[in-house]
TIVO-2410 file (N, C-alpha, C; in nm, 3 decimals):
# residues 141
REC num residu      c1      c2      c3 atome chaine
REC   1      X  17.840   2.285  -6.363     N      A
REC   1      X  17.774   2.376  -6.403    CA      A
REC   1      X  17.760   2.507  -6.328     C      A
REC   2      X  17.758   2.616  -6.427     N      A
REC   2      X  17.780   2.724  -6.404    CA      A
REC   2      X  17.920   2.786  -6.394     C      A
REC   3      X  18.007   2.728  -6.402     N      A
REC   3      X  18.176   2.749  -6.417    CA      A
REC   3      X  18.224   2.863  -6.503     C      A
REC   4      X  18.108   2.879  -6.634     N      A
REC   4      X  18.152   2.960  -6.747    CA      A
REC   4      X  18.129   3.089  -6.657     C      A
REC   5      X  18.006   3.072  -6.625     N      A
REC   5      X  17.952   3.223  -6.567    CA      A
REC   5      X  18.063   3.275  -6.453     C      A
REC   6      X  18.100   3.183  -6.367     N      A
REC   6      X  18.167   3.238  -6.241    CA      A
REC   6      X  18.306   3.270  -6.341     C      A
REC   7      X  18.364   3.216  -6.444     N      A
REC   7      X  18.508   3.295  -6.477    CA      A
REC   7      X  18.469   3.400  -6.511     C      A
REC   8      X  18.351   3.417  -6.596     N      A
REC   8      X  18.340   3.551  -6.642    CA      A
REC   8      X  18.354   3.689  -6.579     C      A
REC   9      X  18.271   3.624  -6.440     N      A
REC   9      X  18.247   3.704  -6.335    CA      A
REC   9      X  18.386   3.763  -6.238     C      A
REC  10      X  18.444   3.618  -6.231     N      A
REC  10      X  18.596   3.638  -6.144    CA      A
REC  10      X  18.536   3.543  -6.020     C      A
REC  11      X  18.447   3.505  -6.015     N      A
REC  11      X  18.421   3.405  -5.882    CA      A
REC  11      X  18.531   3.267  -5.910     C      A
REC  12      X  18.563   3.220  -5.790     N      A
REC  12      X  18.629   3.095  -5.800    CA      A
REC  12      X  18.573   2.987  -5.816     C      A
REC  13      X  18.613   2.897  -5.951     N      A
REC  13      X  18.547   2.827  -6.016    CA      A
REC  13      X  18.529   2.704  -5.921     C      A
REC  14      X  18.402   2.586  -5.952     N      A
REC  14      X  18.394   2.522  -5.852    CA      A
REC  14      X  18.501   2.362  -5.909     C      A
REC  15      X  18.506   2.359  -5.791     N      A
REC  15      X  18.629   2.208  -5.729    CA      A
REC  15      X  18.527   2.088  -5.795     C      A
REC  16      X  18.575   1.985  -5.902     N      A
REC  16      X  18.480   1.869  -5.904    CA      A
REC  16      X  18.522   1.749  -5.793     C      A
REC  17      X  18.627   1.770  -5.717     N      A
REC  17      X  18.635   1.672  -5.608    CA      A
REC  17      X  18.584   1.722  -5.495     C      A
REC  18      X  18.491   1.826  -5.452     N      A
REC  18      X  18.442   1.867  -5.362    CA      A
REC  18      X  18.309   1.815  -5.344     C      A
REC  19      X  18.236   1.778  -5.196     N      A
REC  19      X  18.124   1.728  -5.166    CA      A
REC  19      X  17.986   1.818  -5.188     C      A
REC  20      X  17.910   1.774  -5.250     N      A
REC  20      X  17.794   1.854  -5.262    CA      A
REC  20      X  17.666   1.814  -5.154     C      A
REC  21      X  17.621   1.914  -5.101     N      A
REC  21      X  17.485   1.912  -4.980    CA      A
REC  21      X  17.412   2.001  -5.097     C      A
REC  22      X  17.299   1.902  -5.100     N      A
REC  22      X  17.157   1.952  -5.154    CA      A
REC  22      X  17.120   2.049  -5.051     C      A
REC  23      X  17.082   2.194  -5.132     N      A
REC  23      X  16.984   2.269  -5.022    CA      A
REC  23      X  16.842   2.187  -5.051     C      A
REC  24      X  16.741   2.241  -4.921     N      A
REC  24      X  16.629   2.135  -4.915    CA      A
REC  24      X  16.527   2.264  -4.898     C      A
REC  25      X  16.570   2.388  -4.975     N      A
REC  25      X  16.502   2.494  -4.979    CA      A
REC  25      X  16.513   2.554  -5.115     C      A
REC  26      X  16.619   2.531  -5.184     N      A
REC  26      X  16.615   2.591  -5.342    CA      A
REC  26      X  16.683   2.490  -5.399     C      A
REC  27      X  16.647   2.540  -5.533     N      A
REC  27      X  16.776   2.411  -5.618    CA      A
REC  27      X  16.917   2.466  -5.601     C      A
REC  28      X  16.973   2.529  -5.552     N      A
REC  28      X  17.132   2.558  -5.484    CA      A
REC  28      X  17.170   2.453  -5.418     C      A
REC  29      X  17.230   2.465  -5.347     N      A
REC  29      X  17.330   2.394  -5.260    CA      A
REC  29      X  17.464   2.423  -5.167     C      A
REC  30      X  17.522   2.372  -5.171     N      A
REC  30      X  17.681   2.359  -5.076    CA      A
REC  30      X  17.786   2.272  -5.114     C      A
REC  31      X  17.876   2.323  -5.172     N      A
REC  31      X  18.005   2.223  -5.186    CA      A
REC  31      X  18.116   2.266  -5.069     C      A
REC  32      X  18.132   2.151  -5.014     N      A
REC  32      X  18.229   2.145  -4.902    CA      A
REC  32      X  18.406   2.086  -4.930     C      A
REC  33      X  18.477   2.167  -4.947     N      A
REC  33      X  18.626   2.116  -4.967    CA      A
REC  33      X  18.658   1.985  -4.848     C      A
REC  34      X  18.698   1.874  -4.936     N      A
REC  34      X  18.743   1.751  -4.838    CA      A
REC  34      X  18.826   1.747  -4.815     C      A
REC  35      X  18.942   1.821  -4.834     N      A
REC  35      X  19.048   1.845  -4.746    CA      A
REC  35      X  19.048   1.964  -4.614     C      A
REC  36      X  19.035   1.881  -4.492     N      A
REC  36      X  19.004   1.985  -4.366    CA      A
REC  36      X  19.134   2.045  -4.330     C      A
REC  37      X  19.138   2.177  -4.300     N      A
REC  37      X  19.284   2.197  -4.258    CA      A
REC  37      X  19.271   2.240  -4.090     C      A
REC  38      X  19.269   2.186  -3.999     N      A
REC  38      X  19.271   2.185  -3.823    CA      A
REC  38      X  19.311   2.332  -3.768     C      A
REC  39      X  19.429   2.334  -3.819     N      A
REC  39      X  19.504   2.451  -3.772    CA      A
REC  39      X  19.557   2.582  -3.839     C      A
REC  40      X  19.524   2.560  -3.996     N      A
REC  40      X  19.551   2.618  -4.092    CA      A
REC  40      X  19.461   2.681  -4.181     C      A
REC  41      X  19.493   2.815  -4.207     N      A
REC  41      X  19.360   2.863  -4.301    CA      A
REC  41      X  19.341   2.793  -4.427     C      A
REC  42      X  19.210   2.790  -4.501     N      A
REC  42      X  19.205   2.692  -4.613    CA      A
REC  42      X  19.070   2.768  -4.668     C      A
REC  43      X  19.025   2.745  -4.781     N      A
REC  43      X  18.909   2.756  -4.872    CA      A
REC  43      X  18.827   2.644  -4.832     C      A
REC  44      X  18.707   2.664  -4.762     N      A
REC  44      X  18.593   2.554  -4.661    CA      A
REC  44      X  18.501   2.545  -4.759     C      A
REC  45      X  18.426   2.612  -4.834     N      A
REC  45      X  18.302   2.568  -4.905    CA      A
REC  45      X  18.265   2.691  -4.991     C      A
REC  46      X  18.175   2.662  -5.032     N      A
REC  46      X  18.082   2.762  -5.182    CA      A
REC  46      X  17.931   2.695  -5.134     C      A
REC  47      X  17.875   2.842  -5.142     N      A
REC  47      X  17.720   2.809  -5.136    CA      A
REC  47      X  17.681   2.863  -5.197     C      A
REC  48      X  17.532   2.843  -5.266     N      A
REC  48      X  17.481   2.933  -5.352    CA      A
REC  48      X  17.313   2.960  -5.347     C      A
REC  49      X  17.210   2.975  -5.411     N      A
REC  49      X  17.092   3.006  -5.422    CA      A
REC  49      X  17.075   3.022  -5.564     C      A
REC  50      X  16.969   2.914  -5.618     N      A
REC  50      X  16.961   2.882  -5.768    CA      A
REC  50      X  16.805   2.898  -5.761     C      A
REC  51      X  16.754   2.966  -5.846     N      A
REC  51      X  16.608   2.987  -5.888    CA      A
REC  51      X  16.586   2.958  -6.010     C      A
REC  52      X  16.478   2.875  -6.062     N      A
REC  52      X  16.499   2.866  -6.219    CA      A
REC  52      X  16.599   2.882  -6.296     C      A
REC  53      X  16.694   2.789  -6.277     N      A
REC  53      X  16.821   2.777  -6.309    CA      A
REC  53      X  16.910   2.868  -6.363     C      A
REC  54      X  16.877   3.000  -6.272     N      A
REC  54      X  16.956   3.086  -6.288    CA      A
REC  54      X  17.027   3.117  -6.114     C      A
REC  55      X  17.112   3.122  -6.101     N      A
REC  55      X  17.220   3.154  -5.979    CA      A
REC  55      X  17.159   3.331  -5.928     C      A
REC  56      X  17.123   3.320  -5.801     N      A
REC  56      X  17.099   3.461  -5.746    CA      A
REC  56      X  17.180   3.497  -5.644     C      A
REC  57      X  17.283   3.417  -5.591     N      A
REC  57      X  17.387   3.479  -5.520    CA      A
REC  57      X  17.483   3.359  -5.501     C      A
REC  58      X  17.606   3.387  -5.462     N      A
REC  58      X  17.711   3.266  -5.453    CA      A
REC  58      X  17.799   3.311  -5.354     C      A
REC  59      X  17.819   3.261  -5.233     N      A
REC  59      X  17.913   3.274  -5.119    CA      A
REC  59      X  18.052   3.166  -5.124     C      A
REC  60      X  18.142   3.228  -5.106     N      A
REC  60      X  18.279   3.157  -5.086    CA      A
REC  60      X  18.275   3.177  -4.944     C      A
REC  61      X  18.341   3.055  -4.866     N      A
REC  61      X  18.362   3.095  -4.721    CA      A
REC  61      X  18.537   3.027  -4.691     C      A
REC  62      X  18.591   3.112  -4.640     N      A
REC  62      X  18.752   3.080  -4.588    CA      A
REC  62      X  18.760   3.078  -4.453     C      A
REC  63      X  18.839   2.982  -4.416     N      A
REC  63      X  18.816   2.944  -4.257    CA      A
REC  63      X  18.994   3.040  -4.218     C      A
REC  64      X  19.001   3.091  -4.148     N      A
REC  64      X  19.086   3.126  -4.061    CA      A
REC  64      X  19.219   3.037  -3.999     C      A
REC  65      X  19.286   3.101  -3.900     N      A
REC  65      X  19.365   2.991  -3.831    CA      A
REC  65      X  19.330   2.992  -3.660     C      A
REC  66      X  19.251   3.106  -3.642     N      A
REC  66      X  19.218   3.142  -3.515    CA      A
REC  66      X  19.082   3.069  -3.433     C      A
REC  67      X  19.071   3.018  -3.381     N      A
REC  67      X  18.922   2.963  -3.294    CA      A
REC  67      X  18.944   3.045  -3.151     C      A
REC  68      X  18.798   3.088  -3.127     N      A
REC  68      X  18.798   3.121  -3.030    CA      A
REC  68      X  18.647   3.077  -2.925     C      A
REC  69      X  18.694   3.066  -2.814     N      A
REC  69      X  18.553   2.980  -2.708    CA      A
REC  69      X  18.395   3.115  -2.664     C      A
REC  70      X  18.302   3.060  -2.719     N      A
REC  70      X  18.196   3.121  -2.713    CA      A
REC  70      X  18.114   3.063  -2.611     C      A
REC  71      X  17.980   3.140  -2.554     N      A
REC  71      X  17.925   3.064  -2.467    CA      A
REC  71      X  17.867   2.934  -2.547     C      A
REC  72      X  17.844   2.969  -2.713     N      A
REC  72      X  17.740   2.850  -2.795    CA      A
REC  72      X  17.848   2.756  -2.845     C      A
REC  73      X  17.999   2.764  -2.776     N      A
REC  73      X  18.072   2.671  -2.845    CA      A
REC  73      X  18.234   2.752  -2.903     C      A
REC  74      X  18.273   2.678  -2.990     N      A
REC  74      X  18.387   2.715  -3.062    CA      A
REC  74      X  18.371   2.810  -3.206     C      A
REC  75      X  18.419   2.879  -3.225     N      A
REC  75      X  18.392   2.967  -3.342    CA      A
REC  75      X  18.537   3.007  -3.403     C      A
REC  76      X  18.535   2.996  -3.503     N      A
REC  76      X  18.680   3.011  -3.602    CA      A
REC  76      X  18.654   3.123  -3.692     C      A
REC  77      X  18.724   3.197  -3.677     N      A
REC  77      X  18.729   3.338  -3.790    CA      A
REC  77      X  18.722   3.258  -3.924     C      A
REC  78      X  18.632   3.349  -3.969     N      A
REC  78      X  18.603   3.304  -4.147    CA      A
REC  78      X  18.595   3.500  -4.212     C      A
REC  79      X  18.609   3.440  -4.362     N      A
REC  79      X  18.608   3.549  -4.457    CA      A
REC  79      X  18.504   3.508  -4.529     C      A
REC  80      X  18.394   3.546  -4.574     N      A
REC  80      X  18.274   3.520  -4.671    CA      A
REC  80      X  18.273   3.620  -4.774     C      A
REC  81      X  18.280   3.562  -4.929     N      A
REC  81      X  18.273   3.672  -4.998    CA      A
REC  81      X  18.148   3.623  -5.135     C      A
REC  82      X  18.074   3.731  -5.103     N      A
REC  82      X  17.933   3.654  -5.177    CA      A
REC  82      X  17.962   3.764  -5.261     C      A
REC  83      X  17.866   3.699  -5.393     N      A
REC  83      X  17.860   3.776  -5.561    CA      A
REC  83      X  17.698   3.757  -5.609     C      A
REC  84      X  17.625   3.899  -5.585     N      A
REC  84      X  17.467   3.875  -5.615    CA      A
REC  84      X  17.448   3.907  -5.743     C      A
REC  85      X  17.423   3.793  -5.808     N      A
REC  85      X  17.379   3.818  -5.977    CA      A
REC  85      X  17.275   3.921  -5.966     C      A
REC  86      X  17.202   3.915  -5.952     N      A
REC  86      X  17.079   4.054  -5.997    CA      A
REC  86      X  17.155   4.187  -5.994     C      A
REC  87      X  17.218   4.174  -5.901     N      A
REC  87      X  17.278   4.335  -5.848    CA      A
REC  87      X  17.411   4.359  -5.899     C      A
REC  88      X  17.453   4.262  -5.926     N      A
REC  88      X  17.585   4.250  -6.016    CA      A
REC  88      X  17.681   4.349  -5.877     C      A
REC  89      X  17.691   4.300  -5.770     N      A
REC  89      X  17.776   4.352  -5.650    CA      A
REC  89      X  17.808   4.204  -5.581     C      A
REC  90      X  17.916   4.270  -5.542     N      A
REC  90      X  18.006   4.183  -5.434    CA      A
REC  90      X  18.005   4.207  -5.288     C      A
REC  91      X  17.992   4.153  -5.189     N      A
REC  91      X  17.985   4.150  -5.038    CA      A
REC  91      X  18.118   4.113  -4.968     C      A
REC  92      X  18.189   4.149  -4.888     N      A
REC  92      X  18.282   4.072  -4.802    CA      A
REC  92      X  18.254   4.113  -4.682     C      A
REC  93      X  18.234   3.979  -4.599     N      A
REC  93      X  18.229   3.970  -4.443    CA      A
REC  93      X  18.322   3.878  -4.373     C      A
REC  94      X  18.374   3.980  -4.276     N      A
REC  94      X  18.467   3.897  -4.174    CA      A
REC  94      X  18.391   3.872  -4.051     C      A
REC  95      X  18.395   3.778  -4.040     N      A
REC  95      X  18.362   3.722  -3.876    CA      A
REC  95      X  18.475   3.672  -3.809     C      A
REC  96      X  18.462   3.723  -3.694     N      A
REC  96      X  18.560   3.695  -3.584    CA      A
REC  96      X  18.486   3.680  -3.443     C      A
REC  97      X  18.597   3.682  -3.328     N      A
REC  97      X  18.549   3.708  -3.212    CA      A
REC  97      X  18.598   3.822  -3.118     C      A
REC  98      X  18.560   3.887  -3.014     N      A
REC  98      X  18.605   3.970  -2.915    CA      A
REC  98      X  18.573   3.920  -2.782     C      A
REC  99      X  18.668   3.935  -2.707     N      A
REC  99      X  18.666   3.918  -2.565    CA      A
REC  99      X  18.519   3.943  -2.493     C      A
REC 100      X  18.504   3.901  -2.416     N      A
REC 100      X  18.334   3.892  -2.312    CA      A
REC 100      X  18.431   3.993  -2.194     C      A
REC 101      X  18.329   4.082  -2.131     N      A
REC 101      X  18.375   4.132  -2.037    CA      A
REC 101      X  18.261   4.138  -1.925     C      A
REC 102      X  18.262   4.105  -1.838     N      A
REC 102      X  18.161   4.080  -1.723    CA      A
REC 102      X  18.114   4.176  -1.696     C      A
REC 103      X  18.014   4.194  -1.651     N      A
REC 103      X  17.930   4.341  -1.644    CA      A
REC 103      X  17.797   4.354  -1.512     C      A
REC 104      X  17.783   4.423  -1.491     N      A
REC 104      X  17.671   4.424  -1.360    CA      A
REC 104      X  17.551   4.350  -1.379     C      A
REC 105      X  17.537   4.288  -1.452     N      A
REC 105      X  17.398   4.248  -1.521    CA      A
REC 105      X  17.431   4.074  -1.514     C      A
REC 106      X  17.559   4.059  -1.538     N      A
REC 106      X  17.599   3.938  -1.550    CA      A
REC 106      X  17.610   3.817  -1.371     C      A
REC 107      X  17.546   3.719  -1.388     N      A
REC 107      X  17.508   3.666  -1.236    CA      A
REC 107      X  17.636   3.560  -1.209     C      A
REC 108      X  17.714   3.504  -1.280     N      A
REC 108      X  17.844   3.411  -1.271    CA      A
REC 108      X  18.003   3.514  -1.384     C      A
REC 109      X  18.031   3.602  -1.295     N      A
REC 109      X  18.134   3.689  -1.427    CA      A
REC 109      X  18.253   3.592  -1.432     C      A
REC 110      X  18.273   3.490  -1.316     N      A
REC 110      X  18.422   3.410  -1.353    CA      A
REC 110      X  18.368   3.307  -1.487     C      A
REC 111      X  18.214   3.302  -1.471     N      A
REC 111      X  18.202   3.160  -1.632    CA      A
REC 111      X  18.254   3.318  -1.744     C      A
REC 112      X  18.226   3.369  -1.745     N      A
REC 112      X  18.278   3.457  -1.871    CA      A
REC 112      X  18.442   3.534  -1.912     C      A
REC 113      X  18.488   3.494  -1.811     N      A
REC 113      X  18.630   3.531  -1.789    CA      A
REC 113      X  18.670   3.423  -1.936     C      A
REC 114      X  18.753   3.475  -1.993     N      A
REC 114      X  18.836   3.369  -2.094    CA      A
REC 114      X  18.752   3.336  -2.251     C      A
REC 115      X  18.574   3.408  -2.220     N      A
REC 115      X  18.502   3.357  -2.339    CA      A
REC 115      X  18.525   3.472  -2.423     C      A
REC 116      X  18.470   3.454  -2.555     N      A
REC 116      X  18.442   3.515  -2.636    CA      A
REC 116      X  18.298   3.568  -2.727     C      A
REC 117      X  18.263   3.696  -2.800     N      A
REC 117      X  18.129   3.669  -2.846    CA      A
REC 117      X  18.166   3.701  -3.014     C      A
REC 118      X  18.073   3.648  -3.054     N      A
REC 118      X  18.097   3.644  -3.238    CA      A
REC 118      X  18.078   3.785  -3.269     C      A
REC 119      X  18.141   3.866  -3.349     N      A
REC 119      X  18.088   3.988  -3.410    CA      A
REC 119      X  18.151   3.967  -3.554     C      A
REC 120      X  18.055   4.056  -3.651     N      A
REC 120      X  18.092   4.023  -3.804    CA      A
REC 120      X  18.139   4.178  -3.832     C      A
REC 121      X  18.223   4.172  -3.963     N      A
REC 121      X  18.174   4.347  -4.028    CA      A
REC 121      X  18.201   4.310  -4.191     C      A
REC 122      X  18.132   4.413  -4.228     N      A
REC 122      X  18.150   4.407  -4.368    CA      A
REC 122      X  18.261   4.516  -4.390     C      A
REC 123      X  18.308   4.458  -4.507     N      A
REC 123      X  18.458   4.488  -4.545    CA      A
REC 123      X  18.505   4.573  -4.660     C      A
REC 124      X  18.595   4.619  -4.725     N      A
REC 124      X  18.622   4.650  -4.806    CA      A
REC 124      X  18.676   4.514  -4.913     C      A
REC 125      X  18.695   4.546  -5.026     N      A
REC 125      X  18.795   4.432  -5.121    CA      A
REC 125      X  18.909   4.419  -5.107     C      A
REC 126      X  18.956   4.530  -5.073     N      A
REC 126      X  19.112   4.545  -5.006    CA      A
REC 126      X  19.122   4.516  -4.897     C      A
REC 127      X  19.027   4.525  -4.775     N      A
REC 127      X  19.067   4.431  -4.646    CA      A
REC 127      X  19.025   4.274  -4.699     C      A
REC 128      X  18.986   4.235  -4.756     N      A
REC 128      X  18.938   4.102  -4.761    CA      A
REC 128      X  19.051   4.065  -4.830     C      A
REC 129      X  19.110   4.125  -4.918     N      A
REC 129      X  19.235   4.044  -5.018    CA      A
REC 129      X  19.365   4.094  -4.901     C      A
REC 130      X  19.359   4.124  -4.824     N      A
REC 130      X  19.428   4.168  -4.726    CA      A
REC 130      X  19.453   4.038  -4.658     C      A
REC 131      X  19.337   4.017  -4.591     N      A
REC 131      X  19.327   3.916  -4.500    CA      A
REC 131      X  19.347   3.779  -4.567     C      A
REC 132      X  19.299   3.759  -4.666     N      A
REC 132      X  19.332   3.641  -4.756    CA      A
REC 132      X  19.506   3.644  -4.775     C      A
REC 133      X  19.562   3.713  -4.820     N      A
REC 133      X  19.697   3.727  -4.786    CA      A
REC 133      X  19.783   3.709  -4.665     C      A
REC 134      X  19.701   3.735  -4.587     N      A
REC 134      X  19.772   3.701  -4.447    CA      A
REC 134      X  19.774   3.548  -4.426     C      A
REC 135      X  19.693   3.517  -4.486     N      A
REC 135      X  19.648   3.357  -4.472    CA      A
REC 135      X  19.686   3.276  -4.562     C      A
REC 136      X  19.753   3.324  -4.621     N      A
REC 136      X  19.851   3.254  -4.770    CA      A
REC 136      X  19.736   3.214  -4.852     C      A
REC 137      X  19.631   3.279  -4.841     N      A
REC 137      X  19.517   3.228  -4.962    CA      A
REC 137      X  19.511   3.324  -5.062     C      A
REC 138      X  19.578   3.334  -5.157     N      A
REC 138      X  19.564   3.408  -5.237    CA      A
REC 138      X  19.447   3.371  -5.379     C      A
REC 139      X  19.332   3.423  -5.402     N      A
REC 139      X  19.229   3.419  -5.467    CA      A
REC 139      X  19.244   3.497  -5.609     C      A
REC 140      X  19.261   3.467  -5.699     N      A
REC 140      X  19.221   3.580  -5.806    CA      A
REC 140      X  19.068   3.589  -5.887     C      A
REC 141      X  19.048   3.689  -5.852     N      A
REC 141      X  18.910   3.758  -5.893    CA      A
REC 141      X  18.896   3.850  -5.997     C      A
***
């Protein structure tokens, strides 16, 4: 469903082998790639919001190879490419991690050593394409 619209816009088509998880808050949902790559970059999932049989937005999420230990657990770098149908606009968000530095307010600086914190950046299409290329994930849009 909606693959003709995706093709028209340049979104990645939905793969029929992916596992579907219905959203409980909208008519949209999430499709998960059944082939998981632990240490290699891969196309992880497609997520969207549908209202009154119209797609509002759709996001393709790609996971990179780097994983970081944060206070909240492991974080794997990712790239999310979202298309907003009403605005006819794209958004590219790269999520990664930076090293935490002990500070004067920290009670246990030794626990922070080696930990990272999550950081996300809105980036350009060219930067997103460069990241996908460096991950050997060439996506045609």
